[in-house]
C-alpha positions in Angstrom: 96.7 103.7 85.6 96.4 102.1 89.1 92.5 101.4 89.8 92.2 103.6 92.9 93.7 106.5 91.0 91.1 106.0 88.0 88.3 106.0 90.9 89.2 109.6 91.9 89.0 111.2 88.7 86.2 113.1 87.2 84.8 114.4 84.0 86.8 117.3 82.5 83.5 118.1 80.3 81.1 118.3 83.2 83.0 119.2 86.0 84.4 117.9 89.2 81.3 117.0 90.9 80.6 114.0 88.0 82.9 110.7 88.6 83.8 108.5 85.6 83.0 104.8 85.4 86.1 102.8 84.3 85.8 99.9 81.9 89.2 98.0 81.6 90.1 96.1 78.7 93.5 95.5 79.6 95.0 95.2 82.7 98.3 94.3 84.8 97.7 93.4 88.5 95.7 96.6 89.2 97.0 98.9 86.7 95.1 99.2 83.7 97.1 99.5 80.7 94.0 99.9 77.7 90.8 101.0 79.1 88.1 103.7 78.7 86.8 105.9 81.7 83.1 107.1 80.6 81.1 109.8 82.1 77.4 108.7 82.8 76.3 112.6 82.7 77.8 113.5 79.0 78.4 110.2 77.6 81.5 111.4 76.8 84.4 108.6 77.0 88.3 109.6 77.8 90.7 106.5 76.5 93.6 105.0 78.3 95.9 104.0 76.0 99.4 102.2 77.0 98.7 103.5 80.7 98.2 107.1 79.9 95.0 108.4 80.4 93.4 111.3 77.9 91.3 113.5 79.9 90.8 116.5 78.1 87.4 117.6 77.4 86.6 117.7 73.6 87.2 119.0 70.9 90.9 117.1 71.7 93.7 117.8 68.9 96.9 116.1 68.9 99.2 116.4 72.1 101.3 119.5 71.8 105.0 119.6 73.4 104.8 119.7 77.3 107.2 120.6 80.2 108.3 117.2 81.6 110.4 116.4 78.6 111.6 112.7 77.8 113.5 112.6 81.0 112.8 109.4 82.8 115.6 110.0 85.4 116.5 113.0 87.4 118.8 113.7 90.1 117.3 111.3 93.3 118.2 114.5 95.5 115.4 117.0 93.8 112.7 114.3 94.5 114.5 114.0 98.3 113.7 117.9 98.2 110.2 117.9 97.5 109.4 115.1 100.3 109.8 117.3 103.3 107.9 120.7 101.6 104.9 117.9 100.9 104.8 117.2 104.6 103.9 113.5 103.9 105.4 110.6 105.8 103.5 107.9 104.5 100.0 106.8 103.0 97.6 106.4 101.4 96.7 109.1 99.1 97.4 110.5 95.9 99.6 112.9 95.2 99.8 114.7 91.4 102.4 116.8 89.7 102.0 119.0 86.8 104.0 120.0 84.1 108.0 119.7 84.6 107.3 118.2 88.3 106.0 115.5 86.7 109.7 114.3 86.3 109.9 113.9 89.8 107.2 112.0 90.3 109.3 108.2 90.2 111.6 109.6 92.7 109.2 110.5 95.3 107.2 107.1 94.7 110.4 105.7 96.1 110.5 107.7 99.0 106.6 107.0 99.9 104.6 104.1 100.8 101.1 103.7 99.8 101.1 106.9 97.7 99.9 106.9 94.2 102.0 109.3 92.3 100.1 111.0 89.3 101.9 112.8 86.5 100.0 115.2 84.4 102.0 116.5 81.5 101.9 116.1 77.7 105.2 114.5 77.2 104.2 111.9 79.7 102.6 110.1 76.6 106.1 109.3 75.3 106.8 107.5 78.6 106.9 104.0 78.4 103.9 102.1 80.5 106.7 100.6 82.6 106.8 103.6 84.3 103.9 102.2 86.2 103.8 101.5 89.4 105.9 104.3 90.2 104.2 106.9 88.1 100.6 107.5 86.7 100.4 109.3 83.6 97.8 111.5 82.5 97.0 114.5 80.7 93.6 116.8 81.2 92.2 120.2 80.1 90.7 122.8 80.8 91.2 121.6 84.6 92.2 119.1 86.8 90.2 116.0 86.6 89.9 115.0 90.6 87.2 115.5 93.0 87.7 118.3 95.2 89.7 118.4 98.6 91.0 114.6 97.7 94.7 114.9 96.9 97.2 114.8 99.9 99.7 117.0 97.7 99.9 119.1 94.5 103.3 120.2 93.3 102.9 122.4 90.1 105.1 124.1 87.5 104.3 128.0 88.4 104.9 128.9 84.5 101.4 127.3 83.9 99.0 130.3 85.0 96.6 131.3 87.7 94.0 128.8 86.6 96.1 126.0 87.8 97.0 127.3 91.2 93.1 127.8 91.6 92.5 124.4 90.9 95.8 123.1 92.8 93.7 124.4 95.8 90.1 123.0 94.9 92.1 119.6 94.7 93.8 119.1 97.9 92.3 117.8 100.8 92.5 119.8 104.6 95.9 120.0 106.0 97.7 119.1 102.6 100.0 121.5 100.6 100.7 122.8 97.4 104.2 122.9 96.1 104.9 125.3 93.3 108.3 125.8 91.4 109.4 128.3 88.8 106.9 130.4 90.8 106.2 134.2 89.2 106.5 137.2 91.4 102.6 136.7 91.6 102.7 132.8 92.6 102.3 133.3 96.5 99.7 136.1 96.0 97.8 133.7 93.6 98.0 131.0 96.4 96.4 133.2 98.9 93.4 134.2 96.8 92.6 131.0 96.4 92.1 130.4 100.1 95.3 128.7 100.8 98.2 130.0 103.6 101.9 130.6 102.4 104.0 128.7 104.8 107.1 129.5 102.5 108.9 131.4 99.8 112.5 130.7 98.7 114.7 130.5 95.5 111.5 130.4 93.2 109.9 128.1 95.1 106.4 128.5 97.2 104.7 126.0 100.0 101.0 126.6 100.8 98.9 125.0 103.0 94.6 124.2 102.7 93.0 124.7 106.7 
């Protein structure tokens, strides 16, 4: 996990106004391979093991099966398809991919300079630490562990449900976009209810912007 990503993370237990303090026990350059993210408010600690950050609020059980699978390499054209939808041409910034889209993070990272890609899915714990620096890997519940209005973009798997649409709308910065793949029929309505403007709907994908 890159230290700049860790600096933007918040406590899943206390909420998005409570930032975390990083204790890096093992690093590779500016990437933390082993350490702890501690909340100064509730004193809870979130582990980073082999670069994977577990930001789930307690009680924490075993990780269940996610949506990403063990795919390390997807067709680069899939990542190229997402790039114009995100509307990002350069950094700095952070883009979050939730669920199955996490598998496209490494491809997207190769297309954008100075943008930190973060994948959020249980299956990413199986990915090797060598996937960094292209992809920062986390898991989180019950929400997205980032400060509000800080991310340059979010790509979300529409099968996850309305709560995650609302969280995606909360964390993106003004003039930034949320892309939903596998969007349900109510996906565009959920984004509008969350305060976003829908820009496009096509082939099960929805693109919306925060103003």
